[in-house]
ZADO-1210 file (C-alpha; in nm, 4 decimals, padded with zeros to 6 digits):
<atoms>
<atom x="-00.0230" y="-00.0046" z="-00.0039" code="MET" pos="1"/>
<atom x="00.2833" y="00.2300" z="00.0865" code="PHE" pos="2"/>
<atom x="00.4654" y="00.1681" z="-00.2488" code="ARG" pos="3"/>
<atom x="00.1522" y="00.2411" z="-00.4498" code="ARG" pos="4"/>
<atom x="00.1222" y="00.5623" z="-00.2563" code="LYS" pos="5"/>
<atom x="00.4401" y="00.6538" z="-00.3641" code="GLN" pos="6"/>
<atom x="00.4020" y="00.5472" z="-00.6999" code="LYS" pos="7"/>
<atom x="00.0987" y="00.7498" z="-00.6970" code="PHE" pos="8"/>
<atom x="00.2394" y="01.0768" z="-00.5491" code="PHE" pos="9"/>
<atom x="00.5425" y="01.0424" z="-00.7876" code="VAL" pos="10"/>
<atom x="00.3383" y="01.0136" z="-01.0958" code="TYR" pos="11"/>
<atom x="00.1067" y="01.3063" z="-00.9837" code="SER" pos="12"/>
<atom x="00.4198" y="01.5326" z="-00.9498" code="LEU" pos="13"/>
<atom x="00.5239" y="01.4302" z="-01.3014" code="ILE" pos="14"/>
<atom x="00.2192" y="01.4862" z="-01.4649" code="ALA" pos="15"/>
<atom x="00.1818" y="01.8134" z="-01.2942" code="LEU" pos="16"/>
<atom x="00.5197" y="01.9118" z="-01.4121" code="PHE" pos="17"/>
<atom x="00.4381" y="01.8233" z="-01.7737" code="VAL" pos="18"/>
<atom x="00.1232" y="02.0621" z="-01.7138" code="VAL" pos="19"/>
<atom x="00.3180" y="02.3170" z="-01.6009" code="LEU" pos="20"/>
<atom x="00.5607" y="02.3128" z="-01.8929" code="ILE" pos="21"/>
<atom x="00.3010" y="02.2725" z="-02.1475" code="ILE" pos="22"/>
<atom x="00.1156" y="02.5727" z="-01.9915" code="GLY" pos="23"/>
<atom x="00.4247" y="02.7684" z="-02.0006" code="ILE" pos="24"/>
<atom x="00.5125" y="02.6758" z="-02.3355" code="THR" pos="25"/>
<atom x="00.1515" y="02.7859" z="-02.4228" code="GLY" pos="26"/>
<atom x="00.1635" y="03.1129" z="-02.2668" code="ALA" pos="27"/>
<atom x="00.5171" y="03.1860" z="-02.4004" code="SER" pos="28"/>
<atom x="00.3871" y="03.1251" z="-02.7622" code="ALA" pos="29"/>
<atom x="00.0770" y="03.3054" z="-02.7011" code="TYR" pos="30"/>
<atom x="00.2823" y="03.6189" z="-02.5478" code="LEU" pos="31"/>
<atom x="00.5336" y="03.5870" z="-02.8894" code="TYR" pos="32"/>
<atom x="00.2148" y="03.5968" z="-03.0922" code="TYR" pos="33"/>
<atom x="00.0543" y="03.8724" z="-02.9509" code="PHE" pos="34"/>
<atom x="00.3377" y="04.1182" z="-02.8808" code="ALA" pos="35"/>
<atom x="00.5980" y="04.0398" z="-03.1675" code="PHE" pos="36"/>
<atom x="00.4092" y="03.9080" z="-03.4419" code="GLU" pos="37"/>
<atom x="00.2603" y="04.2032" z="-03.6803" code="PRO" pos="38"/>
<atom x="-00.1103" y="04.2245" z="-03.6109" code="GLN" pos="39"/>
<atom x="-00.3933" y="04.4229" z="-03.8004" code="LYS" pos="40"/>
<atom x="-00.3795" y="04.7836" z="-03.6375" code="PRO" pos="41"/>
<atom x="-00.6603" y="04.8785" z="-03.4245" code="LEU" pos="42"/>
<atom x="-00.7834" y="05.2228" z="-03.5762" code="ASN" pos="43"/>
<atom x="-01.1005" y="05.2087" z="-03.3806" code="SER" pos="44"/>
<atom x="-00.8925" y="05.2701" z="-03.0535" code="THR" pos="45"/>
<atom x="-00.7498" y="05.5704" z="-03.1826" code="MET" pos="46"/>
<atom x="-00.8357" y="05.8901" z="-03.0152" code="ALA" pos="47"/>
<atom x="-01.0565" y="06.1165" z="-03.2367" code="SER" pos="48"/>
<atom x="-00.8041" y="06.4197" z="-03.2430" code="LYS" pos="49"/>
<atom x="-00.5583" y="06.2095" z="-03.3873" code="LYS" pos="50"/>
<atom x="-00.8079" y="06.0156" z="-03.5929" code="LYS" pos="51"/>
<atom x="-00.9136" y="06.3568" z="-03.7782" code="VAL" pos="52"/>
<atom x="-00.5794" y="06.5162" z="-03.8045" code="GLN" pos="53"/>
<atom x="-00.4200" y="06.1861" z="-03.9492" code="LEU" pos="54"/>
<atom x="-00.6368" y="06.1522" z="-04.2046" code="LYS" pos="55"/>
<atom x="-00.5935" y="06.5118" z="-04.3385" code="VAL" pos="56"/>
<atom x="-00.2188" y="06.4329" z="-04.3143" code="ASP" pos="57"/>
<atom x="-00.2282" y="06.0938" z="-04.4491" code="LYS" pos="58"/>
<atom x="-00.3907" y="06.2667" z="-04.7765" code="LYS" pos="59"/>
<atom x="-00.1003" y="06.4889" z="-04.7995" code="TRP" pos="60"/>
<atom x="00.1427" y="06.2364" z="-04.7995" code="LEU" pos="61"/>
<atom x="-00.0240" y="06.0714" z="-05.0594" code="ALA" pos="62"/>
<atom x="00.0223" y="06.3588" z="-05.2995" code="LYS" pos="63"/>
<atom x="00.3515" y="06.4866" z="-05.2050" code="THR" pos="64"/>
<atom x="00.6818" y="06.4121" z="-05.3989" code="ASP" pos="65"/>
<atom x="00.8674" y="06.1108" z="-05.2745" code="LYS" pos="66"/>
<atom x="01.1066" y="05.8719" z="-05.3142" code="GLN" pos="67"/>
<atom x="01.1342" y="05.4812" z="-05.1996" code="LEU" pos="68"/>
<atom x="01.4471" y="05.3862" z="-05.0961" code="TRP" pos="69"/>
<atom x="01.5754" y="05.0230" z="-05.0018" code="ASN" pos="70"/>
<atom x="01.8117" y="04.8532" z="-04.7611" code="GLU" pos="71"/>
<atom x="01.8999" y="04.5107" z="-04.6540" code="THR" pos="72"/>
<atom x="01.8455" y="04.4500" z="-04.2641" code="SER" pos="73"/>
<atom x="02.1564" y="04.4385" z="-04.0581" code="ALA" pos="74"/>
<atom x="02.1274" y="04.0729" z="-04.0334" code="GLY" pos="75"/>
<atom x="01.8524" y="03.8037" z="-04.1733" code="GLN" pos="76"/>
<atom x="01.8876" y="03.9560" z="-04.5173" code="ASN" pos="77"/>
<atom x="01.5525" y="04.1165" z="-04.5263" code="LEU" pos="78"/>
<atom x="01.4418" y="04.3763" z="-04.7421" code="LYS" pos="79"/>
<atom x="01.3640" y="04.7081" z="-04.5964" code="LEU" pos="80"/>
<atom x="01.2074" y="04.9973" z="-04.7282" code="LYS" pos="81"/>
<atom x="01.1727" y="05.3705" z="-04.6582" code="ALA" pos="82"/>
<atom x="01.0065" y="05.6585" z="-04.7917" code="THR" pos="83"/>
<atom x="01.2160" y="05.9936" z="-04.8578" code="TYR" pos="84"/>
<atom x="01.0523" y="06.3183" z="-04.8866" code="ILE" pos="85"/>
<atom x="01.2907" y="06.5956" z="-05.0094" code="PRO" pos="86"/>
<atom x="01.2450" y="06.9370" z="-04.8913" code="ALA" pos="87"/>
<atom x="01.1228" y="07.2069" z="-05.0620" code="ALA" pos="88"/>
<atom x="01.4009" y="07.3826" z="-05.0951" code="HIS" pos="89"/>
<atom x="01.7393" y="07.2100" z="-05.0919" code="LYS" pos="90"/>
<atom x="01.9249" y="07.1361" z="-04.7546" code="THR" pos="91"/>
<atom x="02.1649" y="06.8855" z="-04.6260" code="ASN" pos="92"/>
<atom x="01.9532" y="06.8670" z="-04.3002" code="LYS" pos="93"/>
<atom x="01.7227" y="06.5316" z="-04.2813" code="THR" pos="94"/>
<atom x="01.5319" y="06.4138" z="-04.0016" code="ILE" pos="95"/>
<atom x="01.4727" y="06.0205" z="-03.9877" code="ILE" pos="96"/>
<atom x="01.1323" y="05.9373" z="-03.8222" code="VAL" pos="97"/>
<atom x="01.0876" y="05.6194" z="-03.6918" code="ALA" pos="98"/>
<atom x="00.7151" y="05.4774" z="-03.6409" code="HIS" pos="99"/>
<atom x="00.5247" y="05.3013" z="-03.3311" code="GLY" pos="100"/>
<atom x="00.4164" y="04.9664" z="-03.2192" code="TYR" pos="101"/>
<atom x="00.2051" y="04.7827" z="-03.5275" code="GLN" pos="102"/>
<atom x="00.2292" y="05.0629" z="-03.7217" code="GLU" pos="103"/>
<atom x="00.4302" y="05.1886" z="-04.0593" code="GLU" pos="104"/>
<atom x="00.5554" y="05.5151" z="-04.1860" code="HIS" pos="105"/>
<atom x="00.2049" y="05.6141" z="-04.3404" code="THR" pos="106"/>
<atom x="00.1117" y="05.6425" z="-03.9524" code="GLN" pos="107"/>
<atom x="00.3731" y="05.9023" z="-03.9055" code="MET" pos="108"/>
<atom x="00.2417" y="06.1212" z="-04.1873" code="ALA" pos="109"/>
<atom x="00.1505" y="06.4379" z="-03.8916" code="SER" pos="110"/>
<atom x="00.4939" y="06.4157" z="-03.8069" code="TYR" pos="111"/>
<atom x="00.6123" y="06.3984" z="-04.1309" code="LEU" pos="112"/>
<atom x="00.4589" y="06.6735" z="-04.2720" code="ARG" pos="113"/>
<atom x="00.5541" y="06.8799" z="-03.9716" code="MET" pos="114"/>
<atom x="00.9092" y="06.8391" z="-04.0437" code="PHE" pos="115"/>
<atom x="00.8410" y="06.8868" z="-04.4079" code="HIS" pos="116"/>
<atom x="00.6842" y="07.2162" z="-04.3332" code="GLN" pos="117"/>
<atom x="01.0005" y="07.3257" z="-04.1040" code="MET" pos="118"/>
<atom x="01.2216" y="07.2695" z="-04.4393" code="GLY" pos="119"/>
<atom x="01.3873" y="06.9581" z="-04.3612" code="TYR" pos="120"/>
<atom x="01.4278" y="06.6305" z="-04.5732" code="ASN" pos="121"/>
<atom x="01.2602" y="06.3552" z="-04.4343" code="VAL" pos="122"/>
<atom x="01.3198" y="05.9872" z="-04.4330" code="LEU" pos="123"/>
<atom x="01.0637" y="05.7503" z="-04.2626" code="ALA" pos="124"/>
<atom x="01.1509" y="05.3934" z="-04.2725" code="PRO" pos="125"/>
<atom x="00.9124" y="05.0925" z="-04.2246" code="ASP" pos="126"/>
<atom x="01.0889" y="04.8852" z="-03.9699" code="ASP" pos="127"/>
<atom x="01.1141" y="04.4942" z="-03.9883" code="ARG" pos="128"/>
<atom x="00.7656" y="04.3260" z="-03.9972" code="GLY" pos="129"/>
<atom x="00.5949" y="04.6527" z="-04.1013" code="ALA" pos="130"/>
<atom x="00.4558" y="04.8238" z="-04.4095" code="GLY" pos="131"/>
<atom x="00.6483" y="04.7342" z="-04.7460" code="GLN" pos="132"/>
<atom x="00.9580" y="04.6135" z="-04.5300" code="SER" pos="133"/>
<atom x="01.0277" y="04.2267" z="-04.4999" code="GLN" pos="134"/>
<atom x="01.0050" y="04.0211" z="-04.1636" code="GLY" pos="135"/>
<atom x="00.7833" y="03.8179" z="-03.9887" code="LYS" pos="136"/>
<atom x="00.8328" y="03.9884" z="-03.6473" code="TYR" pos="137"/>
<atom x="00.8213" y="04.3318" z="-03.4823" code="ILE" pos="138"/>
<atom x="01.1869" y="04.4250" z="-03.3015" code="GLY" pos="139"/>
<atom x="01.0839" y="04.6764" z="-03.0362" code="PHE" pos="140"/>
<atom x="01.3603" y="04.8733" z="-03.1742" code="GLY" pos="141"/>
<atom x="01.6171" y="04.6665" z="-03.0698" code="TRP" pos="142"/>
<atom x="01.7532" y="04.4767" z="-03.4111" code="PRO" pos="143"/>
<atom x="01.5877" y="04.7447" z="-03.5640" code="ASP" pos="144"/>
<atom x="01.8678" y="04.9904" z="-03.4149" code="ARG" pos="145"/>
<atom x="02.1269" y="04.8338" z="-03.6121" code="LEU" pos="146"/>
<atom x="01.9179" y="04.8944" z="-03.9363" code="ASP" pos="147"/>
<atom x="01.8813" y="05.2533" z="-03.8668" code="TYR" pos="148"/>
<atom x="02.2704" y="05.2835" z="-03.8684" code="LEU" pos="149"/>
<atom x="02.2709" y="05.1482" z="-04.2351" code="LYS" pos="150"/>
<atom x="02.0023" y="05.4068" z="-04.2996" code="TRP" pos="151"/>
<atom x="02.1818" y="05.6753" z="-04.1488" code="ILE" pos="152"/>
<atom x="02.4923" y="05.5553" z="-04.3729" code="LYS" pos="153"/>
<atom x="02.2826" y="05.5363" z="-04.7075" code="GLN" pos="154"/>
<atom x="02.1431" y="05.8882" z="-04.6418" code="LEU" pos="155"/>
<atom x="02.5098" y="06.0471" z="-04.5846" code="ILE" pos="156"/>
<atom x="02.5987" y="05.8500" z="-04.8957" code="HIS" pos="157"/>
<atom x="02.3191" y="05.9997" z="-05.1086" code="ARG" pos="158"/>
<atom x="02.3133" y="06.3625" z="-04.9611" code="ASN" pos="159"/>
<atom x="02.6840" y="06.4078" z="-04.8884" code="GLY" pos="160"/>
<atom x="02.9347" y="06.4241" z="-04.5873" code="SER" pos="161"/>
<atom x="02.7954" y="06.7675" z="-04.4968" code="ASN" pos="162"/>
<atom x="02.4862" y="06.6128" z="-04.3850" code="SER" pos="163"/>
<atom x="02.3070" y="06.7031" z="-04.0856" code="GLN" pos="164"/>
<atom x="02.0974" y="06.4653" z="-03.9323" code="ILE" pos="165"/>
<atom x="01.8166" y="06.4393" z="-03.6828" code="GLY" pos="166"/>
<atom x="01.6489" y="06.1366" z="-03.5292" code="LEU" pos="167"/>
<atom x="01.2702" y="06.1280" z="-03.4199" code="PHE" pos="168"/>
<atom x="01.0626" y="05.8664" z="-03.2832" code="GLY" pos="169"/>
<atom x="00.7061" y="05.8002" z="-03.1270" code="VAL" pos="170"/>
<atom x="00.6259" y="05.5223" z="-02.8661" code="SER" pos="171"/>
<atom x="00.8153" y="05.2375" z="-03.0324" code="MET" pos="172"/>
<atom x="01.0105" y="05.4637" z="-03.2382" code="GLY" pos="173"/>
<atom x="01.0902" y="05.6981" z="-02.9343" code="GLY" pos="174"/>
<atom x="01.2410" y="05.3825" z="-02.7861" code="ALA" pos="175"/>
<atom x="01.4292" y="05.2532" z="-03.1199" code="THR" pos="176"/>
<atom x="01.6053" y="05.6188" z="-03.1329" code="VAL" pos="177"/>
<atom x="01.7045" y="05.5613" z="-02.7733" code="MET" pos="178"/>
<atom x="01.8670" y="05.2415" z="-02.8482" code="MET" pos="179"/>
<atom x="02.0126" y="05.3724" z="-03.1403" code="ILE" pos="180"/>
<atom x="02.1774" y="05.6457" z="-02.8958" code="SER" pos="181"/>
<atom x="02.4059" y="05.4113" z="-02.7452" code="GLY" pos="182"/>
<atom x="02.5644" y="05.2918" z="-03.0796" code="GLU" pos="183"/>
<atom x="02.8971" y="05.4603" z="-03.2623" code="HIS" pos="184"/>
<atom x="02.6813" y="05.7174" z="-03.4583" code="LEU" pos="185"/>
<atom x="02.8601" y="05.9162" z="-03.7528" code="PRO" pos="186"/>
<atom x="02.9274" y="06.2916" z="-03.6657" code="HIS" pos="187"/>
<atom x="02.6420" y="06.3744" z="-03.9129" code="GLN" pos="188"/>
<atom x="02.3907" y="06.2536" z="-03.6485" code="VAL" pos="189"/>
<atom x="02.3215" y="06.5830" z="-03.4335" code="LYS" pos="190"/>
<atom x="02.0665" y="06.5202" z="-03.2068" code="ALA" pos="191"/>
<atom x="01.7711" y="06.3032" z="-03.1091" code="ILE" pos="192"/>
<atom x="01.3800" y="06.4085" z="-02.9854" code="ILE" pos="193"/>
<atom x="01.1991" y="06.0636" z="-02.8740" code="GLU" pos="194"/>
<atom x="00.8379" y="06.0879" z="-02.7836" code="ASP" pos="195"/>
<atom x="00.6818" y="05.8306" z="-02.5410" code="SER" pos="196"/>
<atom x="00.9466" y="05.5575" z="-02.5723" code="GLY" pos="197"/>
<atom x="00.9580" y="05.2875" z="-02.3368" code="TYR" pos="198"/>
<atom x="01.2689" y="05.2337" z="-02.0747" code="SER" pos="199"/>
<atom x="01.3255" y="04.8735" z="-02.1994" code="SER" pos="200"/>
<atom x="01.1203" y="04.6013" z="-02.3667" code="ILE" pos="201"/>
<atom x="01.1437" y="04.3788" z="-02.0569" code="GLU" pos="202"/>
<atom x="00.9630" y="04.6441" z="-01.8801" code="GLY" pos="203"/>
<atom x="00.7187" y="04.7407" z="-02.1358" code="GLU" pos="204"/>
<atom x="00.5899" y="04.3686" z="-02.1643" code="LEU" pos="205"/>
<atom x="00.6405" y="04.3242" z="-01.7861" code="THR" pos="206"/>
<atom x="00.3688" y="04.6424" z="-01.7589" code="TYR" pos="207"/>
<atom x="00.1633" y="04.5141" z="-02.0061" code="GLU" pos="208"/>
<atom x="00.1174" y="04.1365" z="-01.8784" code="LEU" pos="209"/>
<atom x="00.0094" y="04.3083" z="-01.5481" code="LYS" pos="210"/>
<atom x="-00.2202" y="04.5721" z="-01.6713" code="GLN" pos="211"/>
<atom x="-00.3888" y="04.3413" z="-01.9438" code="ARG" pos="212"/>
<atom x="-00.3654" y="03.9964" z="-01.8168" code="PHE" pos="213"/>
<atom x="-00.3074" y="04.0135" z="-01.4182" code="GLY" pos="214"/>
<atom x="-00.0060" y="03.7731" z="-01.4856" code="ILE" pos="215"/>
<atom x="00.3338" y="03.8123" z="-01.2579" code="PRO" pos="216"/>
<atom x="00.6612" y="03.8925" z="-01.4561" code="LYS" pos="217"/>
<atom x="00.8263" y="03.5595" z="-01.3959" code="GLN" pos="218"/>
<atom x="00.8574" y="03.2795" z="-01.5131" code="PRO" pos="219"/>
<atom x="00.6946" y="03.3913" z="-01.8611" code="LEU" pos="220"/>
<atom x="00.9021" y="03.6998" z="-01.9265" code="ILE" pos="221"/>
<atom x="01.2111" y="03.4826" z="-01.9121" code="THR" pos="222"/>
<atom x="01.0614" y="03.1824" z="-02.1144" code="THR" pos="223"/>
<atom x="00.9002" y="03.3891" z="-02.4002" code="ALA" pos="224"/>
<atom x="01.2386" y="03.5621" z="-02.3925" code="SER" pos="225"/>
<atom x="01.3712" y="03.2242" z="-02.5072" code="TRP" pos="226"/>
<atom x="01.0872" y="03.1476" z="-02.7488" code="PHE" pos="227"/>
<atom x="01.1663" y="03.5014" z="-02.9106" code="THR" pos="228"/>
<atom x="01.5379" y="03.3920" z="-02.9378" code="GLN" pos="229"/>
<atom x="01.4465" y="03.0965" z="-03.1311" code="ALA" pos="230"/>
<atom x="01.1485" y="03.2460" z="-03.3538" code="LYS" pos="231"/>
<atom x="01.3187" y="03.5660" z="-03.4176" code="ALA" pos="232"/>
<atom x="01.6369" y="03.5338" z="-03.3683" code="GLY" pos="233"/>
<atom x="01.7276" y="03.8139" z="-03.0746" code="PHE" pos="234"/>
<atom x="01.6947" y="03.8484" z="-02.7243" code="ASP" pos="235"/>
<atom x="01.4715" y="04.1038" z="-02.6266" code="PHE" pos="236"/>
<atom x="01.5863" y="04.1145" z="-02.2829" code="LYS" pos="237"/>
<atom x="01.8611" y="04.2999" z="-02.4056" code="LYS" pos="238"/>
<atom x="01.6521" y="04.5717" z="-02.5466" code="GLY" pos="239"/>
<atom x="01.7095" y="04.8726" z="-02.3206" code="SER" pos="240"/>
<atom x="01.6678" y="05.2446" z="-02.3663" code="SER" pos="241"/>
<atom x="01.8043" y="05.2807" z="-02.0223" code="VAL" pos="242"/>
<atom x="02.1261" y="05.1135" z="-02.1059" code="LYS" pos="243"/>
<atom x="02.1908" y="05.2706" z="-02.4264" code="GLN" pos="244"/>
<atom x="02.1176" y="05.6110" z="-02.3038" code="LEU" pos="245"/>
<atom x="02.3917" y="05.5937" z="-02.0705" code="LYS" pos="246"/>
<atom x="02.6586" y="05.5592" z="-02.3553" code="LYS" pos="247"/>
<atom x="02.4838" y="05.8245" z="-02.5447" code="ASN" pos="248"/>
<atom x="02.6513" y="06.1633" z="-02.5856" code="GLN" pos="249"/>
<atom x="02.3891" y="06.3402" z="-02.8508" code="LEU" pos="250"/>
<atom x="02.1773" y="06.6057" z="-02.7143" code="PRO" pos="251"/>
<atom x="01.8209" y="06.4653" z="-02.6483" code="ILE" pos="252"/>
<atom x="01.4907" y="06.6003" z="-02.5543" code="PHE" pos="253"/>
<atom x="01.2368" y="06.3520" z="-02.4096" code="PHE" pos="254"/>
<atom x="00.8633" y="06.4064" z="-02.4386" code="ILE" pos="255"/>
<atom x="00.5640" y="06.1936" z="-02.2805" code="HIS" pos="256"/>
<atom x="00.2131" y="06.2145" z="-02.1530" code="GLY" pos="257"/>
<atom x="00.1337" y="06.2790" z="-01.8318" code="GLY" pos="258"/>
<atom x="-00.1345" y="06.0570" z="-01.8419" code="ALA" pos="259"/>
<atom x="-00.0118" y="05.7628" z="-02.0569" code="ASP" pos="260"/>
<atom x="-00.1427" y="05.4377" z="-01.9518" code="LYS" pos="261"/>
<atom x="00.0337" y="05.2571" z="-02.2664" code="PHE" pos="262"/>
<atom x="00.3925" y="05.3176" z="-02.1687" code="VAL" pos="263"/>
<atom x="00.3420" y="05.4414" z="-01.8261" code="PRO" pos="264"/>
<atom x="00.4707" y="05.8061" z="-01.7826" code="THR" pos="265"/>
<atom x="00.7202" y="05.7125" z="-01.4807" code="LYS" pos="266"/>
<atom x="00.9448" y="05.5446" z="-01.7475" code="MET" pos="267"/>
<atom x="01.0227" y="05.8788" z="-01.9184" code="VAL" pos="268"/>
<atom x="01.1815" y="05.9806" z="-01.5944" code="TYR" pos="269"/>
<atom x="01.4138" y="05.6785" z="-01.5987" code="GLN" pos="270"/>
<atom x="01.4986" y="05.7245" z="-01.9606" code="ASN" pos="271"/>
<atom x="01.5903" y="06.1185" z="-01.8632" code="TYR" pos="272"/>
<atom x="01.7800" y="06.0162" z="-01.5278" code="ARG" pos="273"/>
<atom x="02.0032" y="05.7643" z="-01.7464" code="ALA" pos="274"/>
<atom x="02.2017" y="05.9943" z="-01.9868" code="THR" pos="275"/>
<atom x="02.4578" y="06.2694" z="-01.8801" code="THR" pos="276"/>
<atom x="02.4434" y="06.4387" z="-02.2128" code="ALA" pos="277"/>
<atom x="02.2353" y="06.7695" z="-02.2876" code="TYR" pos="278"/>
<atom x="01.8744" y="06.7048" z="-02.2163" code="LYS" pos="279"/>
<atom x="01.5648" y="06.8214" z="-02.2214" code="LYS" pos="280"/>
<atom x="01.2042" y="06.6784" z="-02.0878" code="LEU" pos="281"/>
<atom x="00.8585" y="06.7898" z="-02.1378" code="TRP" pos="282"/>
<atom x="00.5789" y="06.6016" z="-01.9673" code="VAL" pos="283"/>
<atom x="00.2489" y="06.6990" z="-02.1626" code="ALA" pos="284"/>
<atom x="-00.0339" y="06.7700" z="-01.9040" code="PRO" pos="285"/>
<atom x="-00.3266" y="06.5211" z="-01.8812" code="LYS" pos="286"/>
<atom x="-00.2415" y="06.3354" z="-02.2194" code="THR" pos="287"/>
<atom x="-00.2388" y="05.9825" z="-02.2937" code="GLY" pos="288"/>
<atom x="-00.0174" y="05.7716" z="-02.4801" code="HIS" pos="289"/>
<atom x="00.1615" y="05.9327" z="-02.7985" code="ALA" pos="290"/>
<atom x="-00.1055" y="06.2125" z="-02.7903" code="MET" pos="291"/>
<atom x="00.1126" y="06.5185" z="-02.7000" code="ALA" pos="292"/>
<atom x="00.1241" y="06.6383" z="-03.0384" code="TYR" pos="293"/>
<atom x="-00.2497" y="06.6203" z="-03.1426" code="TYR" pos="294"/>
<atom x="-00.3368" y="06.7480" z="-02.8009" code="GLU" pos="295"/>
<atom x="-00.0970" y="07.0453" z="-02.7922" code="TYR" pos="296"/>
<atom x="-00.0021" y="07.1249" z="-03.1741" code="PRO" pos="297"/>
<atom x="00.0963" y="07.4635" z="-03.1806" code="LYS" pos="298"/>
<atom x="00.3386" y="07.4106" z="-02.8532" code="ILE" pos="299"/>
<atom x="00.4788" y="07.0871" z="-02.9858" code="TYR" pos="300"/>
<atom x="00.5666" y="07.1943" z="-03.3020" code="ARG" pos="301"/>
<atom x="00.7210" y="07.5269" z="-03.1128" code="GLN" pos="302"/>
<atom x="00.9303" y="07.2911" z="-02.8595" code="LYS" pos="303"/>
<atom x="01.0491" y="07.0306" z="-03.1261" code="VAL" pos="304"/>
<atom x="01.1010" y="07.2876" z="-03.3961" code="GLY" pos="305"/>
<atom x="01.3230" y="07.4950" z="-03.1633" code="LYS" pos="306"/>
<atom x="01.5270" y="07.2006" z="-03.0397" code="PHE" pos="307"/>
<atom x="01.6206" y="07.0706" z="-03.3609" code="PHE" pos="308"/>
<atom x="01.7110" y="07.4392" z="-03.4933" code="LYS" pos="309"/>
<atom x="01.9389" y="07.4718" z="-03.1992" code="GLN" pos="310"/>
<atom x="02.1510" y="07.1589" z="-03.3208" code="TRP" pos="311"/>
<atom x="02.1235" y="07.1206" z="-03.6797" code="LEU" pos="312"/>
<atom x="02.2895" y="07.4276" z="-03.7811" code="GLN" pos="313"/>
</atoms>
């Protein structure tokens, strides 16, 4: 009888272990699918102010003169695309614009138009897995940072060594330009503006797990990082804006919404503290995620325009 009970106990433990492994594996696969595989954007959740303005600006983008540029990803040999909008009057100053999560360059039409009106050339890549670019996953800015280095070098090759370049990104794009900041950049890159970027991929996913599903960080973050490594070829736990900003030497302007519930506002302060370079901070009052431009268009233009004008001379 005792041996039977022992066997039953051992078999029960094995069964429980197997169930846990299957459950964690399934949850890891779901997190990868949910977070890293491109999905159809949920435009119905877009704030009305943004929806109305973006519709107008997308029409402008469709009609304006532009060029389609090509690049190969830094690893994995993916074909990437970018839209280049030359300034109305010839200039050596260009703003490279990084788009947000589950978006592509047309979703940045309002910012592209703003910089074009300021007199800049604008280069707007589609990241891996977005728009016209190849790829079956979203890189959250980490593998993409190396792709942007290639776009920067192509821009300098095309426009000349006297180019002056500003980096700008919103949401995931904000994190992307912060992650770029820690790389060895050509001297032509002069300044960075990030809007609503997260402090790390791990931190953002941990926050979303808790907010959306009420799930604690471990063990799912670790097992999901293994799954992502196997499926997409990169470890998202290495993707940290904070760590990259510690190596940053460029002037940087941080923008964030004071009521951001998607990338919590506390993250902008983590990012701001991380760099010792020249920096500015604007937390837009009572503003949700990536909505500062649409809530305060005049102030936004003034602040962004003044910052880039100061450093791109």
